[in-house]
C-alpha positions, 0 to 999 in steps of 0.5 A, spaced: 540 559 483 540 552 481 547 551 485 543 553 491 537 549 489 541 543 489 544 544 496 538 545 499 535 538 496 542 535 498 541 537 505 533 535 506 536 528 503 541 528 509 537 530 514 531 525 513 536 519 513 534 516 507 539 514 502 538 515 494 537 507 494 532 508 499 528 514 496 528 510 489 525 504 493 520 508 496 518 511 489 517 504 486 513 501 492 509 507 491 508 506 484 506 499 485 501 501 491 497 505 486 497 499 481 495 494 486 489 499 488 487 499 481 487 491 481 484 491 488 478 495 485 476 489 481 477 484 487 470 484 490 468 481 496 463 477 491 469 474 488 473 472 494 467 469 496 466 465 490 474 463 491 472 460 497 466 457 496 462 461 501 457 466 501 459 474 500 456 476 507 461 471 510 466 475 507 463 482 509 462 479 516 470 477 516 472 484 513 467 488 518 470 484 524 463 481 526 466 474 525 474 471 526 476 478 529 481 474 533 485 472 527 490 477 525 492 477 518 
């Protein structure tokens, strides 16, 4: 049964077009993404505003597209 399971896994990898290195990199990126999400929770609009010496509402308006909507990051 284990041998059969390994063959199915190999087939799935082959049909996806991903190499083992690709999958390793994807897993690393997903882990980093989760870590960044936690860090970003601490980065409030208020803190961004303070960094640029503007009002928090300015950052809110940029975020919502109310201002500077023609600028692409």
